[in-house]
Gaussian input, Z-matrix of N, CA and C with variables (Angstrom, degrees):
# hf/3-21g

backbone

0 1
 N
 C     1     B1
 C     2     B2     1     A1
 N     3     B3     2     A2     1     D1
 C     4     B4     3     A3     2     D2
 C     5     B5     4     A4     3     D3
 N     6     B6     5     A5     4     D4
 C     7     B7     6     A6     5     D5
 C     8     B8     7     A7     6     D6
 N     9     B9     8     A8     7     D7
 C    10    B10     9     A9     8     D8
 C    11    B11    10    A10     9     D9
 N    12    B12    11    A11    10    D10
 C    13    B13    12    A12    11    D11
 C    14    B14    13    A13    12    D12
 N    15    B15    14    A14    13    D13
 C    16    B16    15    A15    14    D14
 C    17    B17    16    A16    15    D15
 N    18    B18    17    A17    16    D16
 C    19    B19    18    A18    17    D17
 C    20    B20    19    A19    18    D18
 N    21    B21    20    A20    19    D19
 C    22    B22    21    A21    20    D20
 C    23    B23    22    A22    21    D21
 N    24    B24    23    A23    22    D22
 C    25    B25    24    A24    23    D23
 C    26    B26    25    A25    24    D24
 N    27    B27    26    A26    25    D25
 C    28    B28    27    A27    26    D26
 C    29    B29    28    A28    27    D27
 N    30    B30    29    A29    28    D28
 C    31    B31    30    A30    29    D29
 C    32    B32    31    A31    30    D30
 N    33    B33    32    A32    31    D31
 C    34    B34    33    A33    32    D32
 C    35    B35    34    A34    33    D33
 N    36    B36    35    A35    34    D34
 C    37    B37    36    A36    35    D35
 C    38    B38    37    A37    36    D36
 N    39    B39    38    A38    37    D37
 C    40    B40    39    A39    38    D38
 C    41    B41    40    A40    39    D39
 N    42    B42    41    A41    40    D40
 C    43    B43    42    A42    41    D41
 C    44    B44    43    A43    42    D42
 N    45    B45    44    A44    43    D43
 C    46    B46    45    A45    44    D44
 C    47    B47    46    A46    45    D45
 N    48    B48    47    A47    46    D46
 C    49    B49    48    A48    47    D47
 C    50    B50    49    A49    48    D48
 N    51    B51    50    A50    49    D49
 C    52    B52    51    A51    50    D50
 C    53    B53    52    A52    51    D51
 N    54    B54    53    A53    52    D52
 C    55    B55    54    A54    53    D53
 C    56    B56    55    A55    54    D54
 N    57    B57    56    A56    55    D55
 C    58    B58    57    A57    56    D56
 C    59    B59    58    A58    57    D57
 N    60    B60    59    A59    58    D58
 C    61    B61    60    A60    59    D59
 C    62    B62    61    A61    60    D60
 N    63    B63    62    A62    61    D61
 C    64    B64    63    A63    62    D62
 C    65    B65    64    A64    63    D63
 N    66    B66    65    A65    64    D64
 C    67    B67    66    A66    65    D65
 C    68    B68    67    A67    66    D66
 N    69    B69    68    A68    67    D67
 C    70    B70    69    A69    68    D68
 C    71    B71    70    A70    69    D69
 N    72    B72    71    A71    70    D70
 C    73    B73    72    A72    71    D71
 C    74    B74    73    A73    72    D72
 N    75    B75    74    A74    73    D73
 C    76    B76    75    A75    74    D74
 C    77    B77    76    A76    75    D75
 N    78    B78    77    A77    76    D76
 C    79    B79    78    A78    77    D77
 C    80    B80    79    A79    78    D78
 N    81    B81    80    A80    79    D79
 C    82    B82    81    A81    80    D80
 C    83    B83    82    A82    81    D81
 N    84    B84    83    A83    82    D82
 C    85    B85    84    A84    83    D83
 C    86    B86    85    A85    84    D84
 N    87    B87    86    A86    85    D85
 C    88    B88    87    A87    86    D86
 C    89    B89    88    A88    87    D87
 N    90    B90    89    A89    88    D88
 C    91    B91    90    A90    89    D89
 C    92    B92    91    A91    90    D90
 N    93    B93    92    A92    91    D91
 C    94    B94    93    A93    92    D92
 C    95    B95    94    A94    93    D93
 N    96    B96    95    A95    94    D94
 C    97    B97    96    A96    95    D95
 C    98    B98    97    A97    96    D96
 N    99    B99    98    A98    97    D97
 C   100   B100    99    A99    98    D98
 C   101   B101   100   A100    99    D99
 N   102   B102   101   A101   100   D100
 C   103   B103   102   A102   101   D101
 C   104   B104   103   A103   102   D102
 N   105   B105   104   A104   103   D103
 C   106   B106   105   A105   104   D104
 C   107   B107   106   A106   105   D105
 N   108   B108   107   A107   106   D106
 C   109   B109   108   A108   107   D107
 C   110   B110   109   A109   108   D108
 N   111   B111   110   A110   109   D109
 C   112   B112   111   A111   110   D110
 C   113   B113   112   A112   111   D111
 N   114   B114   113   A113   112   D112
 C   115   B115   114   A114   113   D113
 C   116   B116   115   A115   114   D114
 N   117   B117   116   A116   115   D115
 C   118   B118   117   A117   116   D116
 C   119   B119   118   A118   117   D117
 N   120   B120   119   A119   118   D118
 C   121   B121   120   A120   119   D119
 C   122   B122   121   A121   120   D120
 N   123   B123   122   A122   121   D121
 C   124   B124   123   A123   122   D122
 C   125   B125   124   A124   123   D123
 N   126   B126   125   A125   124   D124
 C   127   B127   126   A126   125   D125
 C   128   B128   127   A127   126   D126
 N   129   B129   128   A128   127   D127
 C   130   B130   129   A129   128   D128
 C   131   B131   130   A130   129   D129
 N   132   B132   131   A131   130   D130
 C   133   B133   132   A132   131   D131
 C   134   B134   133   A133   132   D132
 N   135   B135   134   A134   133   D133
 C   136   B136   135   A135   134   D134
 C   137   B137   136   A136   135   D135
 N   138   B138   137   A137   136   D136
 C   139   B139   138   A138   137   D137
 C   140   B140   139   A139   138   D138
 N   141   B141   140   A140   139   D139
 C   142   B142   141   A141   140   D140
 C   143   B143   142   A142   141   D141
 N   144   B144   143   A143   142   D142
 C   145   B145   144   A144   143   D143
 C   146   B146   145   A145   144   D144
 N   147   B147   146   A146   145   D145
 C   148   B148   147   A147   146   D146
 C   149   B149   148   A148   147   D147
 N   150   B150   149   A149   148   D148
 C   151   B151   150   A150   149   D149
 C   152   B152   151   A151   150   D150
 N   153   B153   152   A152   151   D151
 C   154   B154   153   A153   152   D152
 C   155   B155   154   A154   153   D153
 N   156   B156   155   A155   154   D154
 C   157   B157   156   A156   155   D155
 C   158   B158   157   A157   156   D156
 N   159   B159   158   A158   157   D157
 C   160   B160   159   A159   158   D158
 C   161   B161   160   A160   159   D159
 N   162   B162   161   A161   160   D160
 C   163   B163   162   A162   161   D161
 C   164   B164   163   A163   162   D162
 N   165   B165   164   A164   163   D163
 C   166   B166   165   A165   164   D164
 C   167   B167   166   A166   165   D165
 N   168   B168   167   A167   166   D166
 C   169   B169   168   A168   167   D167
 C   170   B170   169   A169   168   D168
 N   171   B171   170   A170   169   D169
 C   172   B172   171   A171   170   D170
 C   173   B173   172   A172   171   D171
 N   174   B174   173   A173   172   D172
 C   175   B175   174   A174   173   D173
 C   176   B176   175   A175   174   D174
 N   177   B177   176   A176   175   D175
 C   178   B178   177   A177   176   D176
 C   179   B179   178   A178   177   D177
 N   180   B180   179   A179   178   D178
 C   181   B181   180   A180   179   D179
 C   182   B182   181   A181   180   D180
 N   183   B183   182   A182   181   D181
 C   184   B184   183   A183   182   D182
 C   185   B185   184   A184   183   D183
 N   186   B186   185   A185   184   D184
 C   187   B187   186   A186   185   D185
 C   188   B188   187   A187   186   D186
 N   189   B189   188   A188   187   D187
 C   190   B190   189   A189   188   D188
 C   191   B191   190   A190   189   D189
 N   192   B192   191   A191   190   D190
 C   193   B193   192   A192   191   D191
 C   194   B194   193   A193   192   D192
 N   195   B195   194   A194   193   D193
 C   196   B196   195   A195   194   D194
 C   197   B197   196   A196   195   D195
 N   198   B198   197   A197   196   D196
 C   199   B199   198   A198   197   D197
 C   200   B200   199   A199   198   D198
 N   201   B201   200   A200   199   D199
 C   202   B202   201   A201   200   D200
 C   203   B203   202   A202   201   D201
 N   204   B204   203   A203   202   D202
 C   205   B205   204   A204   203   D203
 C   206   B206   205   A205   204   D204
 N   207   B207   206   A206   205   D205
 C   208   B208   207   A207   206   D206
 C   209   B209   208   A208   207   D207
 N   210   B210   209   A209   208   D208
 C   211   B211   210   A210   209   D209
 C   212   B212   211   A211   210   D210
 N   213   B213   212   A212   211   D211
 C   214   B214   213   A213   212   D212
 C   215   B215   214   A214   213   D213
 N   216   B216   215   A215   214   D214
 C   217   B217   216   A216   215   D215
 C   218   B218   217   A217   216   D216
 N   219   B219   218   A218   217   D217
 C   220   B220   219   A219   218   D218
 C   221   B221   220   A220   219   D219
 N   222   B222   221   A221   220   D220
 C   223   B223   222   A222   221   D221
 C   224   B224   223   A223   222   D222
 N   225   B225   224   A224   223   D223
 C   226   B226   225   A225   224   D224
 C   227   B227   226   A226   225   D225
 N   228   B228   227   A227   226   D226
 C   229   B229   228   A228   227   D227
 C   230   B230   229   A229   228   D228
 N   231   B231   230   A230   229   D229
 C   232   B232   231   A231   230   D230
 C   233   B233   232   A232   231   D231
 N   234   B234   233   A233   232   D232
 C   235   B235   234   A234   233   D233
 C   236   B236   235   A235   234   D234
 N   237   B237   236   A236   235   D235
 C   238   B238   237   A237   236   D236
 C   239   B239   238   A238   237   D237
 N   240   B240   239   A239   238   D238
 C   241   B241   240   A240   239   D239
 C   242   B242   241   A241   240   D240
 N   243   B243   242   A242   241   D241
 C   244   B244   243   A243   242   D242
 C   245   B245   244   A244   243   D243
 N   246   B246   245   A245   244   D244
 C   247   B247   246   A246   245   D245
 C   248   B248   247   A247   246   D246
 N   249   B249   248   A248   247   D247
 C   250   B250   249   A249   248   D248
 C   251   B251   250   A250   249   D249
 N   252   B252   251   A251   250   D250
 C   253   B253   252   A252   251   D251
 C   254   B254   253   A253   252   D252
 N   255   B255   254   A254   253   D253
 C   256   B256   255   A255   254   D254
 C   257   B257   256   A256   255   D255
 N   258   B258   257   A257   256   D256
 C   259   B259   258   A258   257   D257
 C   260   B260   259   A259   258   D258
 N   261   B261   260   A260   259   D259
 C   262   B262   261   A261   260   D260
 C   263   B263   262   A262   261   D261
 N   264   B264   263   A263   262   D262
 C   265   B265   264   A264   263   D263
 C   266   B266   265   A265   264   D264
 N   267   B267   266   A266   265   D265
 C   268   B268   267   A267   266   D266
 C   269   B269   268   A268   267   D267
 N   270   B270   269   A269   268   D268
 C   271   B271   270   A270   269   D269
 C   272   B272   271   A271   270   D270
 N   273   B273   272   A272   271   D271
 C   274   B274   273   A273   272   D272
 C   275   B275   274   A274   273   D273
 N   276   B276   275   A275   274   D274
 C   277   B277   276   A276   275   D275
 C   278   B278   277   A277   276   D276
 N   279   B279   278   A278   277   D277
 C   280   B280   279   A279   278   D278
 C   281   B281   280   A280   279   D279
 N   282   B282   281   A281   280   D280
 C   283   B283   282   A282   281   D281
 C   284   B284   283   A283   282   D282
 N   285   B285   284   A284   283   D283
 C   286   B286   285   A285   284   D284
 C   287   B287   286   A286   285   D285
 N   288   B288   287   A287   286   D286
 C   289   B289   288   A288   287   D287
 C   290   B290   289   A289   288   D288
 N   291   B291   290   A290   289   D289
 C   292   B292   291   A291   290   D290
 C   293   B293   292   A292   291   D291
 N   294   B294   293   A293   292   D292
 C   295   B295   294   A294   293   D293
 C   296   B296   295   A295   294   D294
 N   297   B297   296   A296   295   D295
 C   298   B298   297   A297   296   D296
 C   299   B299   298   A298   297   D297
 N   300   B300   299   A299   298   D298
 C   301   B301   300   A300   299   D299
 C   302   B302   301   A301   300   D300
 N   303   B303   302   A302   301   D301
 C   304   B304   303   A303   302   D302
 C   305   B305   304   A304   303   D303
 N   306   B306   305   A305   304   D304
 C   307   B307   306   A306   305   D305
 C   308   B308   307   A307   306   D306
 N   309   B309   308   A308   307   D307
 C   310   B310   309   A309   308   D308
 C   311   B311   310   A310   309   D309
 N   312   B312   311   A311   310   D310
 C   313   B313   312   A312   311   D311
 C   314   B314   313   A313   312   D312
 N   315   B315   314   A314   313   D313
 C   316   B316   315   A315   314   D314
 C   317   B317   316   A316   315   D315
 N   318   B318   317   A317   316   D316
 C   319   B319   318   A318   317   D317
 C   320   B320   319   A319   318   D318
 N   321   B321   320   A320   319   D319
 C   322   B322   321   A321   320   D320
 C   323   B323   322   A322   321   D321

   B1=1.4392
   B2=1.5354
   B3=1.3217
   B4=1.4563
   B5=1.5283
   B6=1.3093
   B7=1.4559
   B8=1.5265
   B9=1.3370
   B10=1.4591
   B11=1.5190
   B12=1.3331
   B13=1.4574
   B14=1.5300
   B15=1.3050
   B16=1.4628
   B17=1.5217
   B18=1.3272
   B19=1.4592
   B20=1.5161
   B21=1.3061
   B22=1.4553
   B23=1.5234
   B24=1.3273
   B25=1.4663
   B26=1.5229
   B27=1.3147
   B28=1.4730
   B29=1.5388
   B30=1.3283
   B31=1.4626
   B32=1.5276
   B33=1.3360
   B34=1.4629
   B35=1.5219
   B36=1.3344
   B37=1.4656
   B38=1.5246
   B39=1.3210
   B40=1.4537
   B41=1.5273
   B42=1.3261
   B43=1.4577
   B44=1.5216
   B45=1.3303
   B46=1.4686
   B47=1.5322
   B48=1.3252
   B49=1.4703
   B50=1.5292
   B51=1.3325
   B52=1.4626
   B53=1.5219
   B54=1.3337
   B55=1.4611
   B56=1.5197
   B57=1.3235
   B58=1.4604
   B59=1.5279
   B60=1.3196
   B61=1.4618
   B62=1.5254
   B63=1.3312
   B64=1.4551
   B65=1.5301
   B66=1.3242
   B67=1.4585
   B68=1.5210
   B69=1.3163
   B70=1.4626
   B71=1.5211
   B72=1.3259
   B73=1.4624
   B74=1.5278
   B75=1.3284
   B76=1.4602
   B77=1.5131
   B78=1.3191
   B79=1.4634
   B80=1.5166
   B81=1.3046
   B82=1.4604
   B83=1.5149
   B84=1.3171
   B85=1.4605
   B86=1.5164
   B87=1.3195
   B88=1.4661
   B89=1.5210
   B90=1.3169
   B91=1.4567
   B92=1.5194
   B93=1.3315
   B94=1.4529
   B95=1.5194
   B96=1.3174
   B97=1.4571
   B98=1.5128
   B99=1.3259
   B100=1.4497
   B101=1.5263
   B102=1.3117
   B103=1.4573
   B104=1.5137
   B105=1.3332
   B106=1.4641
   B107=1.5301
   B108=1.3222
   B109=1.4625
   B110=1.5212
   B111=1.3397
   B112=1.4604
   B113=1.5273
   B114=1.3148
   B115=1.4538
   B116=1.5248
   B117=1.3260
   B118=1.4482
   B119=1.5186
   B120=1.3207
   B121=1.4617
   B122=1.5265
   B123=1.3363
   B124=1.4608
   B125=1.5213
   B126=1.3245
   B127=1.4595
   B128=1.5250
   B129=1.3271
   B130=1.4594
   B131=1.5210
   B132=1.3187
   B133=1.4620
   B134=1.5191
   B135=1.3134
   B136=1.4584
   B137=1.5233
   B138=1.3293
   B139=1.4593
   B140=1.5205
   B141=1.3215
   B142=1.4618
   B143=1.5206
   B144=1.3041
   B145=1.4588
   B146=1.5164
   B147=1.3057
   B148=1.4494
   B149=1.5305
   B150=1.3072
   B151=1.4688
   B152=1.5342
   B153=1.3295
   B154=1.4578
   B155=1.5126
   B156=1.3375
   B157=1.4625
   B158=1.5230
   B159=1.3317
   B160=1.4579
   B161=1.5305
   B162=1.3184
   B163=1.4591
   B164=1.5206
   B165=1.3277
   B166=1.4597
   B167=1.5205
   B168=1.3261
   B169=1.4633
   B170=1.5270
   B171=1.3408
   B172=1.4720
   B173=1.5205
   B174=1.3324
   B175=1.4625
   B176=1.5332
   B177=1.3021
   B178=1.4618
   B179=1.5260
   B180=1.3239
   B181=1.4590
   B182=1.5225
   B183=1.3415
   B184=1.4614
   B185=1.5287
   B186=1.3248
   B187=1.4553
   B188=1.5272
   B189=1.3211
   B190=1.4555
   B191=1.5193
   B192=1.3167
   B193=1.4649
   B194=1.5274
   B195=1.3272
   B196=1.4581
   B197=1.5220
   B198=1.3222
   B199=1.4650
   B200=1.5124
   B201=1.3211
   B202=1.4618
   B203=1.5202
   B204=1.3504
   B205=1.4581
   B206=1.5220
   B207=1.3177
   B208=1.4596
   B209=1.5219
   B210=1.3108
   B211=1.4681
   B212=1.5263
   B213=1.3403
   B214=1.4562
   B215=1.5076
   B216=1.3302
   B217=1.4685
   B218=1.5260
   B219=1.3280
   B220=1.4591
   B221=1.5221
   B222=1.3171
   B223=1.4646
   B224=1.5286
   B225=1.3331
   B226=1.4566
   B227=1.5213
   B228=1.3309
   B229=1.4611
   B230=1.5227
   B231=1.3402
   B232=1.4636
   B233=1.5211
   B234=1.3254
   B235=1.4595
   B236=1.5282
   B237=1.3283
   B238=1.4596
   B239=1.5270
   B240=1.3059
   B241=1.4702
   B242=1.5253
   B243=1.3316
   B244=1.4617
   B245=1.5184
   B246=1.3282
   B247=1.4574
   B248=1.5175
   B249=1.3100
   B250=1.4572
   B251=1.5203
   B252=1.3340
   B253=1.4553
   B254=1.5210
   B255=1.3237
   B256=1.4595
   B257=1.5299
   B258=1.3151
   B259=1.4620
   B260=1.5203
   B261=1.3260
   B262=1.4711
   B263=1.5297
   B264=1.3308
   B265=1.4751
   B266=1.5316
   B267=1.3264
   B268=1.4528
   B269=1.5247
   B270=1.3386
   B271=1.4706
   B272=1.5210
   B273=1.3416
   B274=1.4684
   B275=1.5226
   B276=1.3326
   B277=1.4610
   B278=1.5200
   B279=1.3259
   B280=1.4589
   B281=1.5227
   B282=1.3223
   B283=1.4559
   B284=1.5115
   B285=1.3114
   B286=1.4693
   B287=1.5252
   B288=1.3392
   B289=1.4649
   B290=1.5281
   B291=1.3238
   B292=1.4605
   B293=1.5185
   B294=1.3164
   B295=1.4605
   B296=1.5180
   B297=1.3088
   B298=1.4579
   B299=1.5218
   B300=1.3022
   B301=1.4579
   B302=1.5114
   B303=1.2800
   B304=1.4570
   B305=1.5232
   B306=1.2996
   B307=1.4512
   B308=1.5142
   B309=1.3151
   B310=1.4631
   B311=1.5246
   B312=1.3049
   B313=1.4631
   B314=1.5234
   B315=1.3038
   B316=1.4595
   B317=1.5193
   B318=1.3148
   B319=1.4601
   B320=1.5309
   B321=1.3199
   B322=1.4802
   B323=1.5039
   A1=110.04
   A2=116.18
   A3=121.82
   A4=111.13
   A5=117.68
   A6=122.24
   A7=112.09
   A8=118.05
   A9=122.03
   A10=112.43
   A11=118.28
   A12=121.70
   A13=111.34
   A14=117.51
   A15=123.82
   A16=113.79
   A17=117.86
   A18=120.71
   A19=108.10
   A20=116.61
   A21=120.07
   A22=109.02
   A23=116.42
   A24=119.34
   A25=110.25
   A26=117.96
   A27=121.31
   A28=110.30
   A29=117.51
   A30=121.21
   A31=110.96
   A32=117.44
   A33=120.93
   A34=110.97
   A35=117.02
   A36=121.13
   A37=110.04
   A38=117.70
   A39=121.69
   A40=111.07
   A41=116.43
   A42=121.53
   A43=111.15
   A44=117.68
   A45=120.97
   A46=110.90
   A47=118.11
   A48=120.56
   A49=110.46
   A50=116.31
   A51=121.10
   A52=110.73
   A53=117.32
   A54=120.38
   A55=111.74
   A56=116.14
   A57=119.64
   A58=112.26
   A59=118.33
   A60=119.72
   A61=113.04
   A62=117.70
   A63=120.01
   A64=114.36
   A65=118.22
   A66=121.24
   A67=109.28
   A68=116.01
   A69=121.49
   A70=112.12
   A71=117.33
   A72=119.62
   A73=108.49
   A74=114.64
   A75=119.83
   A76=112.27
   A77=117.61
   A78=120.01
   A79=109.34
   A80=114.68
   A81=122.34
   A82=108.71
   A83=115.76
   A84=122.32
   A85=108.98
   A86=115.69
   A87=120.22
   A88=108.27
   A89=115.28
   A90=122.13
   A91=107.77
   A92=115.21
   A93=119.55
   A94=109.57
   A95=115.16
   A96=121.29
   A97=110.34
   A98=114.72
   A99=122.88
   A100=105.66
   A101=116.98
   A102=120.06
   A103=109.89
   A104=116.64
   A105=122.20
   A106=112.82
   A107=117.87
   A108=121.62
   A109=111.98
   A110=114.20
   A111=121.36
   A112=106.21
   A113=116.79
   A114=120.85
   A115=108.87
   A116=115.68
   A117=121.98
   A118=108.87
   A119=115.69
   A120=121.48
   A121=107.77
   A122=116.96
   A123=122.16
   A124=110.42
   A125=115.29
   A126=125.38
   A127=112.91
   A128=116.31
   A129=119.62
   A130=110.24
   A131=116.19
   A132=119.94
   A133=111.83
   A134=116.32
   A135=120.87
   A136=108.54
   A137=115.98
   A138=120.53
   A139=108.08
   A140=115.13
   A141=121.15
   A142=108.78
   A143=115.63
   A144=121.63
   A145=108.12
   A146=115.47
   A147=121.94
   A148=105.97
   A149=119.03
   A150=119.60
   A151=112.56
   A152=114.76
   A153=121.56
   A154=115.88
   A155=118.10
   A156=121.16
   A157=111.72
   A158=113.94
   A159=122.10
   A160=106.32
   A161=116.85
   A162=122.90
   A163=107.29
   A164=117.17
   A165=122.40
   A166=108.83
   A167=115.58
   A168=122.40
   A169=109.47
   A170=117.59
   A171=120.99
   A172=110.99
   A173=117.35
   A174=119.82
   A175=109.57
   A176=116.62
   A177=121.62
   A178=110.05
   A179=116.19
   A180=122.09
   A181=115.04
   A182=117.48
   A183=121.00
   A184=109.97
   A185=115.34
   A186=122.35
   A187=110.92
   A188=115.99
   A189=121.82
   A190=106.60
   A191=116.96
   A192=121.60
   A193=108.04
   A194=116.40
   A195=122.62
   A196=108.65
   A197=115.70
   A198=121.58
   A199=107.78
   A200=115.90
   A201=122.02
   A202=107.97
   A203=116.06
   A204=122.38
   A205=109.79
   A206=115.70
   A207=122.22
   A208=107.00
   A209=117.02
   A210=122.23
   A211=112.00
   A212=116.60
   A213=121.21
   A214=115.62
   A215=118.14
   A216=121.38
   A217=110.14
   A218=115.11
   A219=119.61
   A220=108.15
   A221=116.71
   A222=120.63
   A223=112.31
   A224=116.64
   A225=119.26
   A226=109.21
   A227=116.66
   A228=122.87
   A229=107.16
   A230=115.84
   A231=120.40
   A232=109.57
   A233=116.30
   A234=122.93
   A235=106.55
   A236=115.80
   A237=120.83
   A238=110.93
   A239=116.33
   A240=121.50
   A241=111.00
   A242=117.25
   A243=122.03
   A244=108.33
   A245=115.67
   A246=120.04
   A247=108.54
   A248=114.59
   A249=122.47
   A250=106.73
   A251=116.71
   A252=122.15
   A253=109.05
   A254=116.21
   A255=120.58
   A256=108.83
   A257=117.06
   A258=121.29
   A259=111.77
   A260=117.73
   A261=118.47
   A262=112.70
   A263=118.89
   A264=122.80
   A265=112.05
   A266=116.69
   A267=122.81
   A268=110.74
   A269=116.83
   A270=119.16
   A271=112.44
   A272=119.65
   A273=120.28
   A274=110.49
   A275=114.36
   A276=122.65
   A277=104.90
   A278=117.13
   A279=121.97
   A280=111.39
   A281=116.04
   A282=121.57
   A283=110.60
   A284=117.05
   A285=123.76
   A286=112.93
   A287=118.50
   A288=119.12
   A289=110.89
   A290=115.66
   A291=121.55
   A292=107.57
   A293=116.64
   A294=121.48
   A295=109.24
   A296=116.61
   A297=122.13
   A298=106.60
   A299=116.06
   A300=119.93
   A301=109.96
   A302=121.83
   A303=126.71
   A304=110.75
   A305=115.33
   A306=121.33
   A307=114.31
   A308=119.44
   A309=120.69
   A310=115.04
   A311=118.35
   A312=119.32
   A313=109.06
   A314=117.03
   A315=121.13
   A316=113.07
   A317=117.63
   A318=121.16
   A319=109.80
   A320=116.46
   A321=120.35
   A322=110.89
   D1=157.96
   D2=-178.77
   D3=-57.35
   D4=-40.21
   D5=-176.79
   D6=-59.44
   D7=-28.37
   D8=-179.71
   D9=-65.41
   D10=-20.65
   D11=-178.55
   D12=-73.27
   D13=-13.20
   D14=177.46
   D15=64.24
   D16=24.10
   D17=173.42
   D18=-80.52
   D19=141.02
   D20=176.54
   D21=-77.51
   D22=162.91
   D23=178.07
   D24=-61.22
   D25=-34.79
   D26=178.40
   D27=-65.10
   D28=-42.04
   D29=178.42
   D30=-65.43
   D31=-42.35
   D32=177.61
   D33=-61.68
   D34=-45.04
   D35=-179.92
   D36=-62.19
   D37=-44.64
   D38=179.66
   D39=-62.24
   D40=-43.23
   D41=178.70
   D42=-60.40
   D43=-48.50
   D44=-178.75
   D45=-67.24
   D46=-38.22
   D47=177.06
   D48=-60.66
   D49=-42.89
   D50=179.01
   D51=-63.83
   D52=-45.12
   D53=178.68
   D54=-57.90
   D55=-44.07
   D56=-175.82
   D57=-71.87
   D58=-30.45
   D59=-177.42
   D60=-90.93
   D61=-24.63
   D62=-173.93
   D63=-113.14
   D64=5.11
   D65=178.60
   D66=-134.63
   D67=-175.79
   D68=179.42
   D69=-92.31
   D70=23.24
   D71=178.59
   D72=-82.24
   D73=114.54
   D74=-179.64
   D75=-111.32
   D76=-25.85
   D77=177.47
   D78=-124.60
   D79=155.38
   D80=-176.30
   D81=-126.41
   D82=140.16
   D83=172.53
   D84=-124.55
   D85=152.50
   D86=175.46
   D87=-132.98
   D88=152.70
   D89=172.89
   D90=-126.22
   D91=140.70
   D92=178.74
   D93=-153.53
   D94=163.30
   D95=179.90
   D96=-106.90
   D97=143.01
   D98=174.77
   D99=-137.44
   D100=100.50
   D101=-174.72
   D102=67.00
   D103=-128.62
   D104=-179.35
   D105=-88.71
   D106=-3.95
   D107=-176.04
   D108=-100.56
   D109=147.46
   D110=171.82
   D111=-101.62
   D112=136.11
   D113=179.29
   D114=-120.95
   D115=137.31
   D116=179.33
   D117=-124.34
   D118=128.70
   D119=179.51
   D120=-117.23
   D121=129.59
   D122=178.45
   D123=-124.72
   D124=171.25
   D125=179.86
   D126=73.01
   D127=30.58
   D128=173.96
   D129=-83.40
   D130=145.90
   D131=175.82
   D132=-123.17
   D133=-30.03
   D134=-178.47
   D135=-120.82
   D136=127.51
   D137=-179.83
   D138=-126.01
   D139=133.84
   D140=-178.94
   D141=-129.88
   D142=138.38
   D143=177.70
   D144=-109.49
   D145=121.06
   D146=175.55
   D147=-120.69
   D148=152.95
   D149=-174.08
   D150=-47.18
   D151=115.68
   D152=176.72
   D153=85.06
   D154=-6.95
   D155=-174.97
   D156=-139.97
   D157=161.04
   D158=171.70
   D159=-124.31
   D160=137.71
   D161=178.26
   D162=-117.26
   D163=126.33
   D164=-179.93
   D165=-119.99
   D166=132.57
   D167=179.63
   D168=-125.40
   D169=148.22
   D170=178.21
   D171=-83.46
   D172=173.48
   D173=170.63
   D174=-59.45
   D175=152.97
   D176=-179.26
   D177=-54.79
   D178=130.63
   D179=178.22
   D180=81.55
   D181=2.24
   D182=-179.66
   D183=-118.05
   D184=-179.55
   D185=-179.80
   D186=-120.85
   D187=154.05
   D188=164.34
   D189=-79.22
   D190=149.98
   D191=175.06
   D192=-111.05
   D193=121.96
   D194=179.19
   D195=-108.94
   D196=126.65
   D197=175.07
   D198=-118.21
   D199=131.51
   D200=178.75
   D201=-105.94
   D202=125.56
   D203=-179.58
   D204=-110.06
   D205=135.68
   D206=174.46
   D207=-141.63
   D208=130.11
   D209=-177.51
   D210=53.69
   D211=37.36
   D212=176.64
   D213=77.14
   D214=9.07
   D215=-178.24
   D216=-126.48
   D217=148.59
   D218=174.44
   D219=-74.35
   D220=122.43
   D221=-179.02
   D222=-110.91
   D223=-11.57
   D224=-179.96
   D225=-160.73
   D226=144.70
   D227=174.92
   D228=-131.88
   D229=135.74
   D230=179.63
   D231=-136.11
   D232=153.88
   D233=169.49
   D234=-103.46
   D235=135.17
   D236=-177.98
   D237=-129.85
   D238=150.01
   D239=172.69
   D240=-88.04
   D241=-23.49
   D242=177.80
   D243=-166.47
   D244=162.10
   D245=173.27
   D246=-147.53
   D247=139.39
   D248=175.84
   D249=-119.98
   D250=126.55
   D251=-175.41
   D252=-128.15
   D253=138.50
   D254=175.36
   D255=-65.38
   D256=133.46
   D257=-177.19
   D258=-59.51
   D259=-32.88
   D260=-179.00
   D261=-71.74
   D262=-9.09
   D263=174.89
   D264=-96.31
   D265=-13.40
   D266=-175.81
   D267=-74.90
   D268=134.79
   D269=177.02
   D270=-121.18
   D271=-13.52
   D272=178.29
   D273=-159.32
   D274=144.18
   D275=167.72
   D276=-120.86
   D277=124.13
   D278=-172.73
   D279=-115.88
   D280=142.38
   D281=175.31
   D282=-101.12
   D283=129.18
   D284=-179.35
   D285=49.97
   D286=51.83
   D287=179.89
   D288=-66.12
   D289=140.72
   D290=177.32
   D291=-122.51
   D292=121.54
   D293=179.53
   D294=-79.53
   D295=120.53
   D296=176.35
   D297=-100.35
   D298=126.16
   D299=-175.79
   D300=-103.37
   D301=138.33
   D302=-2.46
   D303=-73.51
   D304=148.78
   D305=-169.98
   D306=-69.95
   D307=-38.41
   D308=-169.12
   D309=-117.85
   D310=-13.08
   D311=179.76
   D312=-151.26
   D313=-178.83
   D314=-177.03
   D315=-98.87
   D316=10.77
   D317=179.98
   D318=-90.78
   D319=141.08
   D320=176.46
   D321=-92.11

């Protein structure tokens, strides 16, 4: 998990700010666990680190896309205006994630 890296929220925020200003990363994705499900959020543009949490927001006028995976399959899709996730549940922060369909197998 991200928390195991022992980076402070200030260090994480500084790192992500640098990535967004000095590279071609325009969108952000995150992955996290909630119980037995893995959740992936894409189309983030603004990321904020607050003690114990991460806040992800989409570009103005757009939505975040949340996909819930269980047993390797998408079981739910939601549109969100924002999401706040506990850092200890976070397992990945992705730059410019691209969803390849089908997400988990080669069957249509």
